C-alpha positions in Angstrom: 76.9 20.3 59.6 77.2 16.6 59.3 80.6 14.9 59.3 79.8 12.9 56.1 79.2 16.2 54.3 82.4 17.8 55.6 84.4 14.7 54.5 82.9 14.9 51.1 83.6 18.6 50.7 87.0 18.3 52.4 88.0 15.4 50.1 87.1 17.5 47.0 89.2 20.4 48.4 92.1 18.0 49.1 92.0 16.7 45.5 92.2 20.3 44.1 94.8 21.1 46.8 97.3 18.6 45.5 97.6 20.8 42.5 98.0 23.9 44.7 101.0 22.3 46.7 99.2 21.8 49.9 101.2 20.0 52.6 100.3 16.4 53.5 99.2 17.5 56.9 96.8 20.1 55.3 95.5 17.5 52.9 94.9 15.2 55.8 93.0 17.9 57.7 90.8 18.6 54.7 90.1 14.9 53.9 89.2 14.3 57.6 86.3 16.6 57.4 88.2 19.6 58.9 89.1 17.7 62.1 92.2 18.8 64.0 94.8 16.1 64.2 95.9 17.2 67.6 92.5 17.6 69.6 90.1 15.9 67.3 87.7 18.9 67.2 85.9 19.7 64.0 87.1 23.1 62.9 84.1 24.5 61.0 81.7 27.2 62.1 78.0 27.3 61.5 78.4 29.4 58.4 80.5 26.7 56.6 83.8 28.6 57.1 86.8 26.9 58.5 87.3 27.9 62.1 91.1 28.2 62.1 93.6 31.0 62.6 95.9 31.7 59.6 99.3 33.3 59.7 101.5 34.6 56.9 105.2 34.2 56.4 105.9 37.2 58.7 103.9 35.6 61.5 101.0 38.1 61.4 97.3 37.0 61.2 95.9 36.7 57.7 92.2 37.4 57.0 90.1 34.7 55.4 90.0 36.7 52.2 93.7 36.7 51.9 94.5 33.1 52.8 95.2 31.9 49.3 97.6 34.8 48.6 99.4 35.2 52.0 98.6 32.2 54.2 101.4 30.0 55.3 100.5 28.4 58.6 97.1 27.3 60.0 96.4 27.1 63.7 93.6 25.3 65.7 91.9 27.9 67.9 91.2 25.2 70.6 94.6 23.5 71.1 96.9 25.9 69.3 98.3 23.0 67.1 99.9 24.5 63.9 100.5 23.0 60.5 101.8 24.5 57.3 99.3 25.2 54.7 101.4 25.0 51.5 104.9 23.9 50.5 
C-alpha cells in the first residue's frame, strides 16, 4: 500500500479517534500512516490490517477483534516499542 493512502486513512482514523480518547502518541502513529515512532517502519500488512501487537490491562495479548473493547497498549513487532492506545 502506498504511504499517501495510509496517511489519508490514518488521518481519518485519528480524527475519529479524538472522540474515542486515543492518546496523543497513538493519534500520531495513525496520522503518520502507521509508521512506528521508534524504528520508522510502516506497521501495516498486505491485507490492510495494522501489524502491531496489542495487550490488555492485564498484560495479556488481545486479538484484533477485541482491540476496541480490551486493548490498552500497542507494541511494534519489529523494535518492541510500546505506546498506550487510549486514555
